[in-house]
C-alpha positions as CSV (number, residue, x, y, z in Angstrom):
1,M,2.4,17.3,-6.0
2,D,3.6,17.7,-2.4
3,I,4.6,14.5,-0.6
4,M,4.1,14.1,3.1
5,T,5.5,11.2,5.1
6,F,5.3,10.1,8.7
7,D,8.1,9.1,11.0
8,E,6.9,7.1,13.9
9,F,8.2,7.6,17.4
10,G,8.3,5.4,20.6
11,S,4.5,5.6,21.2
12,S,2.4,3.8,18.7
13,H,0.1,6.8,18.5
14,L,2.7,9.6,17.8
15,W,4.6,10.5,14.7
16,E,5.9,13.6,13.1
17,A,4.9,14.7,9.7
18,F,7.3,16.1,7.1
19,I,6.7,17.8,3.8
20,Y,9.1,17.5,0.9
21,D,9.5,20.3,-1.5
22,D,9.9,19.8,-5.3
23,N,13.7,19.6,-4.8
24,G,13.4,16.7,-2.3
25,E,14.3,19.0,0.6
26,K,12.7,17.8,3.8
27,L,10.7,20.5,5.5
28,K,9.0,20.1,8.9
29,S,5.2,20.8,8.5
30,K,3.9,24.0,10.0
31,R,0.4,24.8,11.1
32,S,-1.3,28.2,10.6
33,D,-4.9,29.2,11.0
34,S,-4.8,30.5,7.4
35,L,-3.9,27.0,6.1
36,H,-6.9,25.2,7.5
37,V,-8.8,23.0,5.0
38,R,-12.6,23.0,5.5
39,C,-13.9,19.4,5.2
40,G,-17.1,17.6,5.5
41,Y,-17.5,14.5,7.7
42,L,-17.1,12.5,4.5
43,E,-14.5,13.1,1.9
44,T,-13.0,11.3,-1.0
45,I,-9.4,10.0,-0.9
46,N,-7.3,8.0,-3.3
47,I,-5.4,4.9,-2.2
48,N,-2.7,3.5,-4.5
49,G,-4.1,0.3,-6.1
50,I,-7.7,0.9,-4.9
51,G,-8.5,4.2,-6.4
52,E,-11.1,6.6,-4.9
53,V,-12.8,5.6,-1.7
54,V,-15.0,7.5,0.7
55,A,-13.4,8.3,4.1
56,K,-15.1,9.4,7.2
57,M,-13.3,12.1,9.2
58,D,-13.5,10.4,12.6
59,T,-12.8,13.3,15.1
60,G,-13.5,11.0,18.0
61,N,-10.8,8.5,17.0
62,G,-7.4,9.3,18.5
63,S,-5.7,6.1,17.8
64,F,-5.4,4.7,14.2
65,C,-6.9,5.2,10.8
66,S,-8.8,2.1,9.6
67,I,-9.6,0.5,6.3
68,H,-12.2,-2.2,5.5
69,A,-11.0,-5.6,4.2
70,D,-13.1,-8.5,3.2
71,S,-10.4,-10.9,4.3
72,F,-6.8,-10.6,5.6
73,K,-3.9,-12.7,7.0
74,V,-0.4,-12.1,8.2
75,D,2.3,-13.8,6.2
76,G,5.7,-13.1,7.8
77,D,6.4,-9.4,7.6
78,M,3.6,-8.7,5.1
79,V,-0.2,-8.6,5.4
80,R,-2.2,-10.1,2.6
81,W,-5.7,-8.6,2.3
82,K,-8.6,-8.3,-0.1
83,L,-11.0,-5.5,-0.8
84,G,-13.6,-6.4,-3.3
85,D,-11.8,-8.1,-6.2
86,I,-8.4,-6.5,-5.4
87,E,-5.7,-8.3,-3.5
88,F,-3.0,-6.3,-1.6
89,E,0.2,-7.0,0.1
90,T,1.4,-4.4,2.6
91,P,3.9,-4.3,5.4
92,Y,2.9,-5.9,8.7
93,I,3.8,-3.4,11.5
94,G,2.2,-5.2,14.4
95,K,-1.1,-5.5,16.3
96,C,-3.1,-3.2,18.5
97,N,-6.2,-3.4,20.7
98,I,-9.2,-1.3,19.9
99,R,-11.0,-0.6,23.2
100,N,-14.2,0.8,21.8
101,R,-14.8,-2.6,20.1
102,G,-14.5,-4.7,23.3
103,D,-10.7,-5.0,23.1
104,E,-10.8,-6.2,19.5
105,E,-7.3,-7.0,18.2
106,R,-6.4,-5.6,14.8
107,I,-3.6,-5.9,12.4
108,K,-1.6,-2.7,11.6
109,T,-0.1,-1.8,8.2
110,R,1.0,1.3,6.4
111,L,-0.7,2.9,3.4
112,N,0.0,5.8,1.1
113,I,-3.0,8.0,0.3
114,V,-3.7,11.1,-1.7
115,F,-6.0,13.8,-0.4
116,K,-6.4,17.1,-2.3
117,D,-3.4,16.4,-4.6
118,K,-1.0,15.7,-1.7
119,I,0.6,12.3,-1.2
120,Y,0.7,11.2,2.4
121,E,3.1,8.2,2.8
122,N,3.4,5.5,5.5
123,I,0.2,6.3,7.3
124,P,-0.5,3.7,10.0
125,F,-3.8,1.9,9.4
126,T,-5.6,-0.9,11.1
127,I,-7.3,-3.5,8.9
128,A,-10.9,-4.2,10.0
129,R,-14.1,-5.7,8.7
130,R,-16.4,-2.7,8.3
131,N,-19.2,-4.5,6.5
132,N,-21.9,-2.4,8.0
133,S,-20.5,1.0,7.2
134,Y,-20.9,3.3,4.1
135,A,-17.3,4.5,4.5
136,E,-14.6,2.0,3.9
137,V,-12.0,4.2,5.6
138,L,-11.9,6.0,8.9
139,L,-9.3,8.9,9.2
140,N,-8.3,9.6,12.7
141,R,-7.8,12.8,14.6
142,I,-4.0,12.7,14.1
143,F,-4.4,12.6,10.3
144,I,-7.1,15.3,10.5
145,N,-4.6,17.5,12.4
146,T,-1.8,16.7,10.0
147,I,-3.8,18.0,7.0
148,N,-5.0,21.0,9.1
149,A,-8.6,20.2,8.6
150,V,-11.6,21.8,10.2
151,I,-14.5,19.4,10.1
152,D,-18.1,20.5,9.4
153,P,-20.2,17.7,10.8
154,S,-23.3,18.9,9.0
155,R,-21.9,18.6,5.5
156,S,-20.1,16.0,3.4
157,F,-17.7,16.4,0.4
158,I,-16.7,20.0,0.9
159,A,-13.0,19.7,0.0
160,T,-13.5,16.9,-2.5
161,H,-16.2,15.6,-4.8
162,R,-18.9,13.0,-4.1
163,P,-18.0,9.8,-6.1
164,S,-20.7,9.0,-8.7
165,G,-23.1,6.4,-7.4
166,F,-22.2,7.0,-3.7
167,T,-25.0,6.6,-1.3
168,K,-24.9,6.8,2.5
169,K,-27.0,3.6,2.9
170,K,-25.1,1.1,5.0
171,K,-23.7,-1.9,3.2
172,L,-25.5,-5.2,3.8
173,K,-23.6,-7.9,5.7
174,S,-22.8,-11.0,3.7
175,G,-25.8,-13.3,3.4
176,E,-28.4,-10.5,3.8
């Protein structure tokens, strides 16, 4: 399995991706038209500790990937958060403002994900309450470019499989 990791630079929105070969040699990623992955606007990813989740390929999002959490709090240099019955502790890397949400302040962390048998390490994510969405994860334009994806907005689950029982009905907010 190939492992890809991200090294963040001065701007909170820029990082460089590296691919490691089977011998642990660090190779700078290269892009080529022949390596594009055709994806639907929804695809399945795997997050360590969570398992398979549906992710929306958010081509309009140039800032951060985002994951739903039922609750979360910062505790020193870690973020403690809960998704369903699973509790997580991930590194706290700061806060950011999301302008599309009326300057909503969000917590930033890093997650490792698997997409099409490749591990992507240290991906910056914001933690948000996405109660009214059918996709628990949004993958941003930077990640989409990193995996060399071309998104077909008329289709879903082209590169991966549709999880059993998945429906595009929006989740109900608590108490409804």
